[in-house]
PyMOL CGO cylinders between C-alpha atoms (Angstrom):
from pymol import cmd
from pymol.cgo import CYLINDER

trace = [
    CYLINDER, 23.47, 44.96, -48.88, 20.75, 43.66, -46.58, 0.3, 1, 1, 1, 1, 1, 1,
    CYLINDER, 20.75, 43.66, -46.58, 17.70, 45.70, -45.68, 0.3, 1, 1, 1, 1, 1, 1,
    CYLINDER, 17.70, 45.70, -45.68, 17.29, 46.61, -42.16, 0.3, 1, 1, 1, 1, 1, 1,
    CYLINDER, 17.29, 46.61, -42.16, 13.69, 46.02, -42.24, 0.3, 1, 1, 1, 1, 1, 1,
    CYLINDER, 13.69, 46.02, -42.24, 14.05, 42.41, -43.69, 0.3, 1, 1, 1, 1, 1, 1,
    CYLINDER, 14.05, 42.41, -43.69, 13.38, 39.57, -41.22, 0.3, 1, 1, 1, 1, 1, 1,
    CYLINDER, 13.38, 39.57, -41.22, 16.47, 37.82, -39.62, 0.3, 1, 1, 1, 1, 1, 1,
    CYLINDER, 16.47, 37.82, -39.62, 17.73, 34.93, -41.52, 0.3, 1, 1, 1, 1, 1, 1,
    CYLINDER, 17.73, 34.93, -41.52, 17.04, 31.44, -40.08, 0.3, 1, 1, 1, 1, 1, 1,
    CYLINDER, 17.04, 31.44, -40.08, 20.31, 29.74, -39.01, 0.3, 1, 1, 1, 1, 1, 1,
    CYLINDER, 20.31, 29.74, -39.01, 20.30, 26.27, -40.49, 0.3, 1, 1, 1, 1, 1, 1,
    CYLINDER, 20.30, 26.27, -40.49, 19.07, 23.60, -38.15, 0.3, 1, 1, 1, 1, 1, 1,
    CYLINDER, 19.07, 23.60, -38.15, 17.85, 25.98, -35.53, 0.3, 1, 1, 1, 1, 1, 1,
    CYLINDER, 17.85, 25.98, -35.53, 14.29, 25.64, -36.88, 0.3, 1, 1, 1, 1, 1, 1,
    CYLINDER, 14.29, 25.64, -36.88, 14.64, 21.79, -36.43, 0.3, 1, 1, 1, 1, 1, 1,
    CYLINDER, 14.64, 21.79, -36.43, 15.89, 22.13, -33.07, 0.3, 1, 1, 1, 1, 1, 1,
    CYLINDER, 15.89, 22.13, -33.07, 12.87, 24.12, -31.85, 0.3, 1, 1, 1, 1, 1, 1,
    CYLINDER, 12.87, 24.12, -31.85, 10.56, 21.56, -33.53, 0.3, 1, 1, 1, 1, 1, 1,
    CYLINDER, 10.56, 21.56, -33.53, 12.26, 18.76, -31.72, 0.3, 1, 1, 1, 1, 1, 1,
    CYLINDER, 12.26, 18.76, -31.72, 12.18, 20.68, -28.23, 0.3, 1, 1, 1, 1, 1, 1,
    CYLINDER, 12.18, 20.68, -28.23, 8.48, 21.32, -28.90, 0.3, 1, 1, 1, 1, 1, 1,
    CYLINDER, 8.48, 21.32, -28.90, 7.81, 17.65, -29.66, 0.3, 1, 1, 1, 1, 1, 1,
    CYLINDER, 7.81, 17.65, -29.66, 9.86, 16.78, -26.49, 0.3, 1, 1, 1, 1, 1, 1,
    CYLINDER, 9.86, 16.78, -26.49, 7.73, 19.31, -24.30, 0.3, 1, 1, 1, 1, 1, 1,
    CYLINDER, 7.73, 19.31, -24.30, 4.48, 17.96, -25.81, 0.3, 1, 1, 1, 1, 1, 1,
    CYLINDER, 4.48, 17.96, -25.81, 5.78, 14.27, -25.30, 0.3, 1, 1, 1, 1, 1, 1,
    CYLINDER, 5.78, 14.27, -25.30, 6.41, 15.08, -21.45, 0.3, 1, 1, 1, 1, 1, 1,
    CYLINDER, 6.41, 15.08, -21.45, 3.10, 16.91, -21.02, 0.3, 1, 1, 1, 1, 1, 1,
    CYLINDER, 3.10, 16.91, -21.02, 1.23, 13.85, -22.70, 0.3, 1, 1, 1, 1, 1, 1,
    CYLINDER, 1.23, 13.85, -22.70, 3.30, 11.37, -20.59, 0.3, 1, 1, 1, 1, 1, 1,
    CYLINDER, 3.30, 11.37, -20.59, 2.57, 13.28, -17.36, 0.3, 1, 1, 1, 1, 1, 1,
    CYLINDER, 2.57, 13.28, -17.36, -1.25, 13.38, -18.21, 0.3, 1, 1, 1, 1, 1, 1,
    CYLINDER, -1.25, 13.38, -18.21, -1.44, 9.72, -18.94, 0.3, 1, 1, 1, 1, 1, 1,
    CYLINDER, -1.44, 9.72, -18.94, 0.56, 9.06, -15.67, 0.3, 1, 1, 1, 1, 1, 1,
    CYLINDER, 0.56, 9.06, -15.67, -1.79, 10.96, -13.67, 0.3, 1, 1, 1, 1, 1, 1,
    CYLINDER, -1.79, 10.96, -13.67, -4.81, 9.47, -15.07, 0.3, 1, 1, 1, 1, 1, 1,
    CYLINDER, -4.81, 9.47, -15.07, -3.38, 5.81, -14.53, 0.3, 1, 1, 1, 1, 1, 1,
    CYLINDER, -3.38, 5.81, -14.53, -1.61, 5.89, -11.40, 0.3, 1, 1, 1, 1, 1, 1,
    CYLINDER, -1.61, 5.89, -11.40, -4.73, 5.04, -9.37, 0.3, 1, 1, 1, 1, 1, 1,
    CYLINDER, -4.73, 5.04, -9.37, -5.14, 1.74, -11.49, 0.3, 1, 1, 1, 1, 1, 1,
    CYLINDER, -5.14, 1.74, -11.49, -1.39, 1.08, -11.27, 0.3, 1, 1, 1, 1, 1, 1,
    CYLINDER, -1.39, 1.08, -11.27, -1.37, 1.17, -7.55, 0.3, 1, 1, 1, 1, 1, 1,
    CYLINDER, -1.37, 1.17, -7.55, -4.09, -1.64, -7.09, 0.3, 1, 1, 1, 1, 1, 1,
    CYLINDER, -4.09, -1.64, -7.09, -2.58, -5.12, -7.53, 0.3, 1, 1, 1, 1, 1, 1,
    CYLINDER, -2.58, -5.12, -7.53, -3.63, -8.46, -6.23, 0.3, 1, 1, 1, 1, 1, 1,
    CYLINDER, -3.63, -8.46, -6.23, -2.38, -12.09, -6.30, 0.3, 1, 1, 1, 1, 1, 1,
    CYLINDER, -2.38, -12.09, -6.30, -4.38, -15.15, -6.95, 0.3, 1, 1, 1, 1, 1, 1,
    CYLINDER, -4.38, -15.15, -6.95, -5.92, -16.77, -3.82, 0.3, 1, 1, 1, 1, 1, 1,
    CYLINDER, -5.92, -16.77, -3.82, -4.74, -20.14, -2.33, 0.3, 1, 1, 1, 1, 1, 1,
    CYLINDER, -4.74, -20.14, -2.33, -4.76, -22.22, 0.82, 0.3, 1, 1, 1, 1, 1, 1,
    CYLINDER, -4.76, -22.22, 0.82, -2.38, -20.35, 3.35, 0.3, 1, 1, 1, 1, 1, 1,
    CYLINDER, -2.38, -20.35, 3.35, -1.22, -20.67, 6.92, 0.3, 1, 1, 1, 1, 1, 1,
    CYLINDER, -1.22, -20.67, 6.92, -3.05, -17.53, 7.92, 0.3, 1, 1, 1, 1, 1, 1,
    CYLINDER, -3.05, -17.53, 7.92, -4.40, -14.30, 6.85, 0.3, 1, 1, 1, 1, 1, 1,
    CYLINDER, -4.40, -14.30, 6.85, -2.84, -11.19, 8.20, 0.3, 1, 1, 1, 1, 1, 1,
    CYLINDER, -2.84, -11.19, 8.20, -4.80, -7.93, 8.51, 0.3, 1, 1, 1, 1, 1, 1,
    CYLINDER, -4.80, -7.93, 8.51, -2.70, -4.91, 8.13, 0.3, 1, 1, 1, 1, 1, 1,
    CYLINDER, -2.70, -4.91, 8.13, -3.53, -2.12, 10.72, 0.3, 1, 1, 1, 1, 1, 1,
    CYLINDER, -3.53, -2.12, 10.72, -5.61, 0.72, 9.54, 0.3, 1, 1, 1, 1, 1, 1,
    CYLINDER, -5.61, 0.72, 9.54, -8.95, 1.44, 7.72, 0.3, 1, 1, 1, 1, 1, 1,
    CYLINDER, -8.95, 1.44, 7.72, -11.24, -0.32, 10.19, 0.3, 1, 1, 1, 1, 1, 1,
    CYLINDER, -11.24, -0.32, 10.19, -13.31, -2.10, 9.70, 0.3, 1, 1, 1, 1, 1, 1,
    CYLINDER, -13.31, -2.10, 9.70, -12.73, -2.96, 5.82, 0.3, 1, 1, 1, 1, 1, 1,
    CYLINDER, -12.73, -2.96, 5.82, -9.59, -4.95, 6.21, 0.3, 1, 1, 1, 1, 1, 1,
    CYLINDER, -9.59, -4.95, 6.21, -10.92, -7.20, 9.15, 0.3, 1, 1, 1, 1, 1, 1,
    CYLINDER, -10.92, -7.20, 9.15, -14.25, -7.75, 7.34, 0.3, 1, 1, 1, 1, 1, 1,
    CYLINDER, -14.25, -7.75, 7.34, -12.26, -8.89, 4.19, 0.3, 1, 1, 1, 1, 1, 1,
    CYLINDER, -12.26, -8.89, 4.19, -10.15, -11.27, 6.45, 0.3, 1, 1, 1, 1, 1, 1,
    CYLINDER, -10.15, -11.27, 6.45, -13.23, -12.72, 8.03, 0.3, 1, 1, 1, 1, 1, 1,
    CYLINDER, -13.23, -12.72, 8.03, -14.86, -13.22, 4.55, 0.3, 1, 1, 1, 1, 1, 1,
    CYLINDER, -14.86, -13.22, 4.55, -11.70, -15.20, 3.47, 0.3, 1, 1, 1, 1, 1, 1,
    CYLINDER, -11.70, -15.20, 3.47, -11.37, -17.10, 6.68, 0.3, 1, 1, 1, 1, 1, 1,
    CYLINDER, -11.37, -17.10, 6.68, -15.21, -18.27, 6.15, 0.3, 1, 1, 1, 1, 1, 1,
    CYLINDER, -15.21, -18.27, 6.15, -14.23, -19.15, 2.49, 0.3, 1, 1, 1, 1, 1, 1,
    CYLINDER, -14.23, -19.15, 2.49, -11.68, -21.71, 4.23, 0.3, 1, 1, 1, 1, 1, 1,
    CYLINDER, -11.68, -21.71, 4.23, -8.40, -20.03, 2.84, 0.3, 1, 1, 1, 1, 1, 1,
    CYLINDER, -8.40, -20.03, 2.84, -6.75, -20.26, 6.13, 0.3, 1, 1, 1, 1, 1, 1,
    CYLINDER, -6.75, -20.26, 6.13, -7.21, -21.65, 9.74, 0.3, 1, 1, 1, 1, 1, 1,
    CYLINDER, -7.21, -21.65, 9.74, -6.14, -18.50, 11.54, 0.3, 1, 1, 1, 1, 1, 1,
    CYLINDER, -6.14, -18.50, 11.54, -6.43, -14.78, 11.23, 0.3, 1, 1, 1, 1, 1, 1,
    CYLINDER, -6.43, -14.78, 11.23, -3.19, -12.76, 12.28, 0.3, 1, 1, 1, 1, 1, 1,
    CYLINDER, -3.19, -12.76, 12.28, -3.54, -9.08, 13.57, 0.3, 1, 1, 1, 1, 1, 1,
    CYLINDER, -3.54, -9.08, 13.57, -0.55, -6.71, 14.11, 0.3, 1, 1, 1, 1, 1, 1,
    CYLINDER, -0.55, -6.71, 14.11, -0.37, -4.70, 17.31, 0.3, 1, 1, 1, 1, 1, 1,
    CYLINDER, -0.37, -4.70, 17.31, 0.21, -0.89, 16.60, 0.3, 1, 1, 1, 1, 1, 1,
    CYLINDER, 0.21, -0.89, 16.60, 2.46, 0.81, 19.06, 0.3, 1, 1, 1, 1, 1, 1,
    CYLINDER, 2.46, 0.81, 19.06, 0.53, 4.34, 18.56, 0.3, 1, 1, 1, 1, 1, 1,
    CYLINDER, 0.53, 4.34, 18.56, -1.40, 5.75, 19.88, 0.3, 1, 1, 1, 1, 1, 1,
    CYLINDER, -1.40, 5.75, 19.88, -1.38, 3.56, 22.67, 0.3, 1, 1, 1, 1, 1, 1,
    CYLINDER, -1.38, 3.56, 22.67, 2.10, 4.40, 23.85, 0.3, 1, 1, 1, 1, 1, 1,
    CYLINDER, 2.10, 4.40, 23.85, 1.36, 8.11, 23.84, 0.3, 1, 1, 1, 1, 1, 1,
    CYLINDER, 1.36, 8.11, 23.84, -2.01, 7.89, 25.51, 0.3, 1, 1, 1, 1, 1, 1,
    CYLINDER, -2.01, 7.89, 25.51, -0.47, 5.44, 28.26, 0.3, 1, 1, 1, 1, 1, 1,
    CYLINDER, -0.47, 5.44, 28.26, 1.93, 8.00, 29.19, 0.3, 1, 1, 1, 1, 1, 1,
    CYLINDER, 1.93, 8.00, 29.19, -0.89, 10.50, 29.61, 0.3, 1, 1, 1, 1, 1, 1,
    CYLINDER, -0.89, 10.50, 29.61, -2.63, 8.03, 31.92, 0.3, 1, 1, 1, 1, 1, 1,
    CYLINDER, -2.63, 8.03, 31.92, -5.52, 7.43, 29.29, 0.3, 1, 1, 1, 1, 1, 1,
    CYLINDER, -5.52, 7.43, 29.29, -6.36, 3.85, 28.57, 0.3, 1, 1, 1, 1, 1, 1,
    CYLINDER, -6.36, 3.85, 28.57, -6.62, 2.74, 25.09, 0.3, 1, 1, 1, 1, 1, 1,
    CYLINDER, -6.62, 2.74, 25.09, -7.55, -0.90, 24.05, 0.3, 1, 1, 1, 1, 1, 1,
    CYLINDER, -7.55, -0.90, 24.05, -5.57, -0.64, 20.64, 0.3, 1, 1, 1, 1, 1, 1,
    CYLINDER, -5.57, -0.64, 20.64, -6.61, -1.27, 17.19, 0.3, 1, 1, 1, 1, 1, 1,
    CYLINDER, -6.61, -1.27, 17.19, -6.03, -4.97, 17.44, 0.3, 1, 1, 1, 1, 1, 1,
    CYLINDER, -6.03, -4.97, 17.44, -8.69, -5.23, 20.12, 0.3, 1, 1, 1, 1, 1, 1,
    CYLINDER, -8.69, -5.23, 20.12, -11.01, -3.55, 17.98, 0.3, 1, 1, 1, 1, 1, 1,
    CYLINDER, -11.01, -3.55, 17.98, -10.04, -5.73, 14.87, 0.3, 1, 1, 1, 1, 1, 1,
    CYLINDER, -10.04, -5.73, 14.87, -10.49, -8.86, 16.92, 0.3, 1, 1, 1, 1, 1, 1,
    CYLINDER, -10.49, -8.86, 16.92, -14.17, -7.70, 17.95, 0.3, 1, 1, 1, 1, 1, 1,
    CYLINDER, -14.17, -7.70, 17.95, -14.89, -7.40, 14.12, 0.3, 1, 1, 1, 1, 1, 1,
    CYLINDER, -14.89, -7.40, 14.12, -13.47, -10.68, 13.16, 0.3, 1, 1, 1, 1, 1, 1,
    CYLINDER, -13.47, -10.68, 13.16, -15.57, -12.31, 16.14, 0.3, 1, 1, 1, 1, 1, 1,
    CYLINDER, -15.57, -12.31, 16.14, -18.62, -10.41, 14.93, 0.3, 1, 1, 1, 1, 1, 1,
    CYLINDER, -18.62, -10.41, 14.93, -18.02, -11.61, 11.43, 0.3, 1, 1, 1, 1, 1, 1,
    CYLINDER, -18.02, -11.61, 11.43, -17.89, -15.22, 12.15, 0.3, 1, 1, 1, 1, 1, 1,
    CYLINDER, -17.89, -15.22, 12.15, -14.28, -15.89, 13.29, 0.3, 1, 1, 1, 1, 1, 1,
    CYLINDER, -14.28, -15.89, 13.29, -13.82, -17.74, 16.48, 0.3, 1, 1, 1, 1, 1, 1,
    CYLINDER, -13.82, -17.74, 16.48, -11.63, -16.17, 19.09, 0.3, 1, 1, 1, 1, 1, 1,
    CYLINDER, -11.63, -16.17, 19.09, -9.35, -19.14, 19.12, 0.3, 1, 1, 1, 1, 1, 1,
    CYLINDER, -9.35, -19.14, 19.12, -8.46, -18.58, 15.49, 0.3, 1, 1, 1, 1, 1, 1,
    CYLINDER, -8.46, -18.58, 15.49, -7.34, -15.06, 16.21, 0.3, 1, 1, 1, 1, 1, 1,
    CYLINDER, -7.34, -15.06, 16.21, -3.75, -14.53, 16.97, 0.3, 1, 1, 1, 1, 1, 1,
    CYLINDER, -3.75, -14.53, 16.97, -1.96, -11.03, 17.80, 0.3, 1, 1, 1, 1, 1, 1,
    CYLINDER, -1.96, -11.03, 17.80, 1.45, -10.76, 16.43, 0.3, 1, 1, 1, 1, 1, 1,
    CYLINDER, 1.45, -10.76, 16.43, 4.39, -9.01, 18.56, 0.3, 1, 1, 1, 1, 1, 1,
    CYLINDER, 4.39, -9.01, 18.56, 6.32, -6.95, 18.75, 0.3, 1, 1, 1, 1, 1, 1,
    CYLINDER, 6.32, -6.95, 18.75, 4.38, -3.63, 18.31, 0.3, 1, 1, 1, 1, 1, 1,
    CYLINDER, 4.38, -3.63, 18.31, 4.74, -2.03, 14.88, 0.3, 1, 1, 1, 1, 1, 1,
    CYLINDER, 4.74, -2.03, 14.88, 4.70, 1.60, 13.56, 0.3, 1, 1, 1, 1, 1, 1,
    CYLINDER, 4.70, 1.60, 13.56, 4.46, 1.30, 9.95, 0.3, 1, 1, 1, 1, 1, 1,
    CYLINDER, 4.46, 1.30, 9.95, 3.91, -1.23, 7.00, 0.3, 1, 1, 1, 1, 1, 1,
    CYLINDER, 3.91, -1.23, 7.00, 7.55, -2.18, 6.97, 0.3, 1, 1, 1, 1, 1, 1,
    CYLINDER, 7.55, -2.18, 6.97, 7.36, -3.33, 10.60, 0.3, 1, 1, 1, 1, 1, 1,
    CYLINDER, 7.36, -3.33, 10.60, 4.37, -5.12, 9.73, 0.3, 1, 1, 1, 1, 1, 1,
    CYLINDER, 4.37, -5.12, 9.73, 5.81, -7.10, 7.06, 0.3, 1, 1, 1, 1, 1, 1,
    CYLINDER, 5.81, -7.10, 7.06, 8.80, -7.96, 9.24, 0.3, 1, 1, 1, 1, 1, 1,
    CYLINDER, 8.80, -7.96, 9.24, 6.47, -9.38, 11.97, 0.3, 1, 1, 1, 1, 1, 1,
    CYLINDER, 6.47, -9.38, 11.97, 4.29, -11.21, 9.60, 0.3, 1, 1, 1, 1, 1, 1,
    CYLINDER, 4.29, -11.21, 9.60, 7.53, -12.84, 8.03, 0.3, 1, 1, 1, 1, 1, 1,
    CYLINDER, 7.53, -12.84, 8.03, 8.98, -13.68, 11.28, 0.3, 1, 1, 1, 1, 1, 1,
    CYLINDER, 8.98, -13.68, 11.28, 5.76, -15.47, 12.42, 0.3, 1, 1, 1, 1, 1, 1,
    CYLINDER, 5.76, -15.47, 12.42, 5.59, -17.27, 9.19, 0.3, 1, 1, 1, 1, 1, 1,
    CYLINDER, 5.59, -17.27, 9.19, 9.07, -18.45, 8.96, 0.3, 1, 1, 1, 1, 1, 1,
    CYLINDER, 9.07, -18.45, 8.96, 8.55, -20.71, 11.96, 0.3, 1, 1, 1, 1, 1, 1,
    CYLINDER, 8.55, -20.71, 11.96, 5.59, -22.58, 10.31, 0.3, 1, 1, 1, 1, 1, 1,
    CYLINDER, 5.59, -22.58, 10.31, 5.63, -25.54, 8.28, 0.3, 1, 1, 1, 1, 1, 1,
    CYLINDER, 5.63, -25.54, 8.28, 3.12, -23.87, 5.72, 0.3, 1, 1, 1, 1, 1, 1,
    CYLINDER, 3.12, -23.87, 5.72, 4.88, -20.85, 4.73, 0.3, 1, 1, 1, 1, 1, 1,
    CYLINDER, 4.88, -20.85, 4.73, 2.38, -18.79, 2.92, 0.3, 1, 1, 1, 1, 1, 1,
    CYLINDER, 2.38, -18.79, 2.92, 0.08, -16.09, 4.13, 0.3, 1, 1, 1, 1, 1, 1,
    CYLINDER, 0.08, -16.09, 4.13, -2.82, -13.72, 2.78, 0.3, 1, 1, 1, 1, 1, 1,
    CYLINDER, -2.82, -13.72, 2.78, -2.06, -10.19, 3.55, 0.3, 1, 1, 1, 1, 1, 1,
    CYLINDER, -2.06, -10.19, 3.55, -5.16, -8.00, 3.58, 0.3, 1, 1, 1, 1, 1, 1,
    CYLINDER, -5.16, -8.00, 3.58, -5.06, -4.40, 2.95, 0.3, 1, 1, 1, 1, 1, 1,
    CYLINDER, -5.06, -4.40, 2.95, -6.97, -1.62, 1.09, 0.3, 1, 1, 1, 1, 1, 1,
    CYLINDER, -6.97, -1.62, 1.09, -6.76, -1.14, -2.71, 0.3, 1, 1, 1, 1, 1, 1,
    CYLINDER, -6.76, -1.14, -2.71, -4.16, 1.74, -3.13, 0.3, 1, 1, 1, 1, 1, 1,
    CYLINDER, -4.16, 1.74, -3.13, -2.05, 0.07, -0.48, 0.3, 1, 1, 1, 1, 1, 1,
    CYLINDER, -2.05, 0.07, -0.48, -1.63, -3.27, -2.37, 0.3, 1, 1, 1, 1, 1, 1,
    CYLINDER, -1.63, -3.27, -2.37, 1.32, -2.28, -4.69, 0.3, 1, 1, 1, 1, 1, 1,
    CYLINDER, 1.32, -2.28, -4.69, 3.40, -0.95, -1.76, 0.3, 1, 1, 1, 1, 1, 1,
    CYLINDER, 3.40, -0.95, -1.76, 2.51, -3.96, 0.43, 0.3, 1, 1, 1, 1, 1, 1,
    CYLINDER, 2.51, -3.96, 0.43, 3.82, -6.34, -2.35, 0.3, 1, 1, 1, 1, 1, 1,
    CYLINDER, 3.82, -6.34, -2.35, 6.97, -4.32, -2.96, 0.3, 1, 1, 1, 1, 1, 1,
    CYLINDER, 6.97, -4.32, -2.96, 7.76, -4.34, 0.78, 0.3, 1, 1, 1, 1, 1, 1,
    CYLINDER, 7.76, -4.34, 0.78, 6.98, -7.98, 0.96, 0.3, 1, 1, 1, 1, 1, 1,
    CYLINDER, 6.98, -7.98, 0.96, 9.49, -8.56, -1.78, 0.3, 1, 1, 1, 1, 1, 1,
    CYLINDER, 9.49, -8.56, -1.78, 12.17, -6.41, -0.15, 0.3, 1, 1, 1, 1, 1, 1,
    CYLINDER, 12.17, -6.41, -0.15, 11.85, -7.36, 3.41, 0.3, 1, 1, 1, 1, 1, 1,
    CYLINDER, 11.85, -7.36, 3.41, 10.56, -11.00, 3.68, 0.3, 1, 1, 1, 1, 1, 1,
    CYLINDER, 10.56, -11.00, 3.68, 12.50, -12.52, 0.65, 0.3, 1, 1, 1, 1, 1, 1,
    CYLINDER, 12.50, -12.52, 0.65, 13.01, -16.26, 1.40, 0.3, 1, 1, 1, 1, 1, 1,
    CYLINDER, 13.01, -16.26, 1.40, 10.76, -16.36, 4.41, 0.3, 1, 1, 1, 1, 1, 1,
    CYLINDER, 10.76, -16.36, 4.41, 7.60, -17.30, 2.66, 0.3, 1, 1, 1, 1, 1, 1,
    CYLINDER, 7.60, -17.30, 2.66, 5.06, -16.43, 0.09, 0.3, 1, 1, 1, 1, 1, 1,
    CYLINDER, 5.06, -16.43, 0.09, 2.84, -13.34, 0.69, 0.3, 1, 1, 1, 1, 1, 1,
    CYLINDER, 2.84, -13.34, 0.69, -0.35, -13.07, -1.16, 0.3, 1, 1, 1, 1, 1, 1,
    CYLINDER, -0.35, -13.07, -1.16, -1.56, -9.53, -1.37, 0.3, 1, 1, 1, 1, 1, 1,
    CYLINDER, -1.56, -9.53, -1.37, -5.24, -8.90, -1.40, 0.3, 1, 1, 1, 1, 1, 1,
    CYLINDER, -5.24, -8.90, -1.40, -7.67, -5.92, -1.30, 0.3, 1, 1, 1, 1, 1, 1,
    CYLINDER, -7.67, -5.92, -1.30, -10.73, -5.43, 0.80, 0.3, 1, 1, 1, 1, 1, 1,
    CYLINDER, -10.73, -5.43, 0.80, -13.49, -5.74, -1.57, 0.3, 1, 1, 1, 1, 1, 1,
    CYLINDER, -13.49, -5.74, -1.57, -15.50, -3.04, 0.38, 0.3, 1, 1, 1, 1, 1, 1,
    CYLINDER, -15.50, -3.04, 0.38, -13.03, -0.45, -0.08, 0.3, 1, 1, 1, 1, 1, 1,
    CYLINDER, -13.03, -0.45, -0.08, -14.53, 2.49, -1.91, 0.3, 1, 1, 1, 1, 1, 1,
    CYLINDER, -14.53, 2.49, -1.91, -11.33, 3.67, -3.66, 0.3, 1, 1, 1, 1, 1, 1,
    CYLINDER, -11.33, 3.67, -3.66, -11.96, 4.52, -7.20, 0.3, 1, 1, 1, 1, 1, 1,
    CYLINDER, -11.96, 4.52, -7.20, -8.80, 3.80, -9.33, 0.3, 1, 1, 1, 1, 1, 1,
    CYLINDER, -8.80, 3.80, -9.33, -10.23, 5.27, -12.50, 0.3, 1, 1, 1, 1, 1, 1,
    CYLINDER, -10.23, 5.27, -12.50, -11.23, 8.49, -10.88, 0.3, 1, 1, 1, 1, 1, 1,
    CYLINDER, -11.23, 8.49, -10.88, -9.04, 8.84, -7.90, 0.3, 1, 1, 1, 1, 1, 1,
    CYLINDER, -9.04, 8.84, -7.90, -8.77, 12.80, -8.25, 0.3, 1, 1, 1, 1, 1, 1,
    CYLINDER, -8.77, 12.80, -8.25, -12.38, 13.16, -7.54, 0.3, 1, 1, 1, 1, 1, 1,
    CYLINDER, -12.38, 13.16, -7.54, -12.30, 12.79, -3.88, 0.3, 1, 1, 1, 1, 1, 1,
    CYLINDER, -12.30, 12.79, -3.88, -9.92, 14.25, -1.17, 0.3, 1, 1, 1, 1, 1, 1,
    CYLINDER, -9.92, 14.25, -1.17, -9.67, 10.85, 0.49, 0.3, 1, 1, 1, 1, 1, 1,
    CYLINDER, -9.67, 10.85, 0.49, -8.60, 8.94, -2.82, 0.3, 1, 1, 1, 1, 1, 1,
    CYLINDER, -8.60, 8.94, -2.82, -6.25, 11.66, -3.75, 0.3, 1, 1, 1, 1, 1, 1,
    CYLINDER, -6.25, 11.66, -3.75, -4.45, 11.65, -0.25, 0.3, 1, 1, 1, 1, 1, 1,
    CYLINDER, -4.45, 11.65, -0.25, -4.40, 7.86, -0.75, 0.3, 1, 1, 1, 1, 1, 1,
    CYLINDER, -4.40, 7.86, -0.75, -2.56, 8.09, -4.07, 0.3, 1, 1, 1, 1, 1, 1,
    CYLINDER, -2.56, 8.09, -4.07, 0.04, 10.78, -2.91, 0.3, 1, 1, 1, 1, 1, 1,
    CYLINDER, 0.04, 10.78, -2.91, 0.71, 9.00, 0.24, 0.3, 1, 1, 1, 1, 1, 1,
    CYLINDER, 0.71, 9.00, 0.24, 1.30, 5.65, -1.72, 0.3, 1, 1, 1, 1, 1, 1,
    CYLINDER, 1.30, 5.65, -1.72, 3.44, 7.20, -4.46, 0.3, 1, 1, 1, 1, 1, 1,
    CYLINDER, 3.44, 7.20, -4.46, 5.67, 8.81, -1.76, 0.3, 1, 1, 1, 1, 1, 1,
    CYLINDER, 5.67, 8.81, -1.76, 5.80, 5.46, 0.06, 0.3, 1, 1, 1, 1, 1, 1,
    CYLINDER, 5.80, 5.46, 0.06, 6.74, 3.62, -3.01, 0.3, 1, 1, 1, 1, 1, 1,
    CYLINDER, 6.74, 3.62, -3.01, 9.54, 6.19, -3.66, 0.3, 1, 1, 1, 1, 1, 1,
    CYLINDER, 9.54, 6.19, -3.66, 10.79, 5.68, -0.09, 0.3, 1, 1, 1, 1, 1, 1,
    CYLINDER, 10.79, 5.68, -0.09, 10.73, 1.73, -0.52, 0.3, 1, 1, 1, 1, 1, 1,
    CYLINDER, 10.73, 1.73, -0.52, 12.36, 1.99, -3.83, 0.3, 1, 1, 1, 1, 1, 1,
    CYLINDER, 12.36, 1.99, -3.83, 15.06, 4.01, -2.27, 0.3, 1, 1, 1, 1, 1, 1,
    CYLINDER, 15.06, 4.01, -2.27, 15.78, 1.57, 0.38, 0.3, 1, 1, 1, 1, 1, 1,
    CYLINDER, 15.78, 1.57, 0.38, 13.53, 3.02, 3.17, 0.3, 1, 1, 1, 1, 1, 1,
    CYLINDER, 13.53, 3.02, 3.17, 15.74, 6.07, 3.96, 0.3, 1, 1, 1, 1, 1, 1,
    CYLINDER, 15.74, 6.07, 3.96, 12.81, 7.93, 5.62, 0.3, 1, 1, 1, 1, 1, 1,
    CYLINDER, 12.81, 7.93, 5.62, 11.82, 6.70, 9.05, 0.3, 1, 1, 1, 1, 1, 1,
    CYLINDER, 11.82, 6.70, 9.05, 8.59, 7.23, 11.16, 0.3, 1, 1, 1, 1, 1, 1,
    CYLINDER, 8.59, 7.23, 11.16, 8.72, 10.24, 13.44, 0.3, 1, 1, 1, 1, 1, 1,
    CYLINDER, 8.72, 10.24, 13.44, 9.73, 9.33, 16.92, 0.3, 1, 1, 1, 1, 1, 1,
]
cmd.load_cgo(trace, "trace")
């Protein structure tokens, strides 16, 4: 007869199940920690440079992207620099009777300051709202050209999403060479140390998830 004070008997196999579950939990934690530390570096991708029809500057992060585009222009990689025309905040300010020159206006001034002739600067239409719109506008402009390749200048954390969107939205319409602004202060190895870098990573990861899902989320109207 068993003594009530004796420890409960182990059910055969249950101890092994607990060990396997513990190893699984440890593996998930380890994978999560590695992904957390490496995601900044994973976001940054660049393509080798070559002669192209144009250098396209994605909107945002003034003046970094325009400065990089001007540097590539001076190095002779393309005869033109293309700028996209952002719809906001110009449309909202116009409805309020407040004049706004537009981001493309200031990017053009930066390019000229950095040595790009005004005649080599082209503003693409129609107006854009997000990166997906920009990719479509750039691909549309490129499809009518004899030389169908373009250098797309953005910031470091935004490069992987830019490459993914080009592959999804501009397939067969030309080659997109993704390059990051060399003056970008984003730190891929230590992205969690500053709020700016952390916000960039979160925004890009969410943007990539939306792109992988087929862009179900649309810009707010």
